N, C-alpha and C positions, 0 to 999 in steps of 0.2 A: 561092807565096806573099812578097812582098819584105821586103826586109832592115828591122827594126824598129830605131829608135835610142832607146837606152832611156840618159836622163844622168843618170849620181848625182853630187851634189852633197854635200861633204863640209866640215864647216869647223873641227872638233875632233881630235885624236887619238883618243879613246876609240871618237868615233863612227864612224871611220873603221875602228879595229880591229874594231868590230862587223859593219861592213861588208862585210870584206874578202873572206868565203869567196862573198856574193854577188855580188861586181863576177867574182868568179873565173869562177863559174858562168855570169855571162851573158858575160864571154870568151868560153867556149867554147862557147857556143851556139849552135846553128845558126839561120843568118838572124836574128842579131842584133847590132848594131854598138854597144860599149858607150861612151858620152862618159865622162870624169871632169871636173866643174869644181872644183877646189880653191879656197878663200876662209878667209876667219878665221882663225884660229888658225895654221891651217899655213902662212901667208906672214908671219908673225911673228918675228923674230927674237926677241923676250923668251919665246917659249911653243916657240923651238925650229926655225923653219923645218921644219915636220914633213911639208912635200908633197915634202920627196926619199925621207922611208919609202915613199911613194907610188910613187914613180919606182924606188927599189932594187927595190920589188918587183913591177914587169915592167910597172906600168899606164902608159900616155901620158896626162898630162894636158894634155887637149883646150883650158880655158880656166881662166886663174887670175884671181878678183876678189880685188882690194885692198878693202876696207870697215873695217878697225881703226883709228881712232885712239890716239891716246897717251894714254888718261883712261881709268878703270874707273869713272867715276862716272856717274849717271844719264842726264845729257845727253850725255857720251859715247858712251854707249851706245845713245842715242837717233839720235846722230847716225850711228853706225857701220852702223846699220838702215838710215838714209836713203841712206849711200853704196853699199851693199850693193846698195838697189832699183834705183840708177842701173846700176851693174856689169852686175848679172843680168840687165837689160834688155838691155843689149847683149850679151851672149856669148850667151841664148837665141834672141836674133833671127837672129844667125849659125849656130849651132850647129841650130837646126830640130829639136830632139830629138821623138818621138813620143809619150813619158811619161819623165817627172821622176821618179826615186827618191831621198826622203830619209826621214832618220831622225830622230826625236826630237822635243825642244824647245827648241830655245837659239833665240837671235833672230836667227841668221845666216841658220835655215835658215825662221824668220819671215817675213822679208826675200826669201829663194828661192822660198818658195811663193806670195807675193804675185804677184811678179814672174810666176811661169810660168802661174798664173792670171786674169791679166792677157793674156797670152800665147793663152789659152785651151789652155794644152799641158795634157793630164789627168795629175793627180799620184799617186803612190801612198806611201803614209805607212808607216813602221815602228814602232813600239812606241806608237800611238795608245792613247789609252783611258785611261792611267794616270794617278794621282791620287801627287801632290806638295803637299800644301798647304803647305807653306814657302817656296814659291817663284813668283815670276814665271814660271817656266815653265810652272805648271800654266793659265794662260790662254793661254800662246804655243801650248801642246801643243795644246790642246780647239779653238784657231783655226785651225791646223793642219790638224787634222781636216777641218774643215769646208769647207776648201777643196779637200782630196783627194778623189779619185775611189776609188781602193783603198787598202783597209788590208788589215795583217800586223801581227796585235797577239802580245804574250806569252803572257796567258794567256783561255780562256772571259772571265772576270769583265770584263778590259777590252776583248774581244770586245765583250759584253751592251753595255758601257757605251758604245760607239763607236756602237753600233746606237741605244742611248739618244738619241746624240746627232744621231737623223733619220739617219742614212744605209743607204745599203739593205742589208740581211744578205746579198745572195751576191756582194756585195763587200768583204765583210769574214772575213777570216781569219787562224784562229789558226794560228802556225807556231811558237811559243814565243821563248823569248829567243834573238836572234840571238846574241850572247857564247857558249851552252853549247855552240854549233858548233864556235869557236877551241879549246876545253877538249879537246872529241873531236879534231880534226885538226892540233893543233899537235903538233909533237915536242918537250916542252916540255925544258929543261936540267937537269940533276941537281946536287947542292948547290954540289960541283966549278967546275962550268962555271959556277953562276948566277953563285957569288962571284967568279970570273973576271970576266965580264961587268960587274959594277957594282963593280968593284976595290973591295972590301970582306968582310970576313970576319963569317959569322954566328956569333951569340955561342950561350952557354947558352939563352937566350929571345930569342925575336926577333915584334917586330910591325911591319905595314906601316899606315900611317897615310895617309889620303888624307881630307883636311876642307875645303870647298868654302864660301862665304857663302852662307848664308840669306838671299835677295834681298829678302823680302818683309819682312825685320828691319831696319830701320834702325839701323844702327853697332854690330850687335851681334858681327861680325866678330873682332876685337883680342879682345871682353871673351873670347869664347867660345873662342877658341883658346887662349889664356892661360893659361883655366882646365885643357883637354886638356894643354899643355904640361905645365902643374906637375905635373898626376896622372900623366903621364909619367914624367918626370923621378924620381919620388919611386919606380918602378919596378926592384929591383935586379938587375943580370947580366941587363938584358933592353939587347939593341940594336936602333936605331929605322930605318926605312926611309921616307924622307917621299915621296911625289909631290905637286906644288906646284898650287894652285889652277888652275881655269880663267881667262878674260878675261869673269868677271862683277864685278859692283860690289862693290867692297872686296876683290877678289882679291887685289890688289897687298899689302894690310897683310896677310892671310896669309903670305904667299911671303915678305914681310922675314922677318915674326916665325921663318920656318922657317931663312931663312940665318942669322939670328942664332942664332937656338939651337942648329944646328950646328955655324955657328963656334966657337961654347963649350964641344963636348960631340964633338970629334973623335971622341974614342974608343970612341964609342957610337953615332952617328947620322950619315947621309948623308941626301942631297936631290937629287932629280931633275926637271927641269921635265916629262920625261915617259921611262917605263920603257919604252914599248911595249907593243904586247901580247903577243909572247914572253916577255922578262922577265918583266912584269907576272904573267901568269900560273905563269910558271914561279916566282916569288916565294912564291905561292898554296900551292904543296906544303912549303915550307922554312920558312913563318913559323907561328907558334902561333895567332896572330888577326889580324885586320885591322878598325882602328878609324879612324873616322870618319862620313861622311856623303853617300857616294856612293852610286850605283844600284849599282854593282858591287857591293858588299858584301853587297846582296840579292839579285842575279842570278846573277851566278858563284860566288861564293865558296861558297855551301853545298857546291856541287859538290864541294869540296875536303873537306868533312866537318870543316870548323876553324870556329870561333865568328866571327859580326862582333858588333864592339861598335856599334850604329846609335844616331849622337850627334842630339839633337834633333830638329825637326819635317822637316826638309829632305827627307825619303821616308815622310812621314807620308800613309798611303793605298796603298800598294803591299802587297800580301801578304808576308809573311814565313814562313821556314824556320825550325823550331826553335832552329836555329843560334845565330840573332839577337838580340841583347840590345840592346834600347833602352832608353834613358836619356835624362836631360835633359841639355842643353848645360853644368852647373854641375861644378865642381871634386868633390866631394861624388860625386855621382850617377855619373858617370865612374869616380872610382876606386872603388865598390862594383861597379859592370859591369865592369870589368878583373879584381878580385876573383875574380869570377863566374865570368869567362872560363877561368879556369884551377884550380878548383876541381873536384875530382874526381869530384864528382856529374855536373855540368855536362858532363865532356869523358866522362864512359861514353854519354851518350847520342849524342853525335858522329856514329859507326858507321853508325847506323841512320835518319840526318835525310834527307827526302825535298825536293828541289827542287822548287820549283812552279812554276819555268819552264821545264819540259821537260825534255829529251833529245838536242835538237840537230837536225839537217839542216834545219834553214828554207829554205837556201838553193837547195836543190832545188825547194821545194815554192813559194818567190817567183818564180824564173825561171818555172816552169811558168805560172803565172797571168798572168806577165807578156808571156809568149809568145803567148799564146792568149785571151787577154780581148780582147773586141771594141770596140776605142776608139770607135766610134760610139755604141754603147751609154753609154759613161762621159761623152760632153761638155754633154747636159743633165741636170744631178742634179735629181732628185725627191726632197722630202723623206720619211723615211720614219715613219708618225706608229705609235707604239705604242698599243694599245687599252689603256686603262684608264680609271679615274675617279680624277678629284684631288677630295680629302676637305678 
């Protein structure tokens, strides 16, 4: 068997964290050559130059594609997508991978998948079939699915949805949520080590907050986030750890509000552009709840048996564990959700929570498929028709 080149394309810190163990498994796999293409937020000083973390983890970055313009407006995002297409075109022509592996639903990955499709390179897509009805990520994710040839989903519900989109069932695999594997394999930090790593002492009560713009709602980020800050500020004896928003439309508005809040509340609040996977997952052992609208609150957090306060519509459509409290993005709803998260009756049921996104070991299953799939069977896609009657 000849060496098969698998190119992993990653554009954000969170996405890389989910792909980490799969990349490690690909690196170790016989007759596979791992290629890494870093792009998007990884190469941005504003978002922490997180490509350095990839290198610190021992991976060689084969190509870097600069694509972010200095604006988070719709026009700026669209221009970034265009720059990405140009950069990916050259990078893929040089690397000549046999398969491209991507994850998720961001605009950086849409451009990468588009370029790979035109190059006639088979695409393997992780976390397809999911629904986030409040985001532009929703149509981007399904578009990537239609450009892809191999699909690794997080639940059977998502697998069925990918098949419903016309993808061949034999190429759609439910491997569980990739983030669960991090929980099982990383040696997480104890409380003292975690506090030292963030240079911040935890309090009597502690919350972790990650809030991103809802990209289908114009000019809502500032209003919603101010409501969240008001509800958080009223919590007594509660320390707050913020992680900042991604490079989405209006993301800078949220990050500016975080900086202003932390500056005025240094005694109880701290913020990070990126905690990284180790510190982020370690924090989940030591906080009382996670607050915001990140997918991690639904996928990874339930495994730690703590509440998630899921605000607004950003994650509407995803399966949720019983530890997830969904609420509106207004002050009163967030306040009630916080009270519920700390209530004795709610916390009693947390030890018995089941995470619908699986138990881990996704990477071995993904690598096995990528090693053995017949590439010639993937090139000419056929649409899979479901047998049903539309009323």
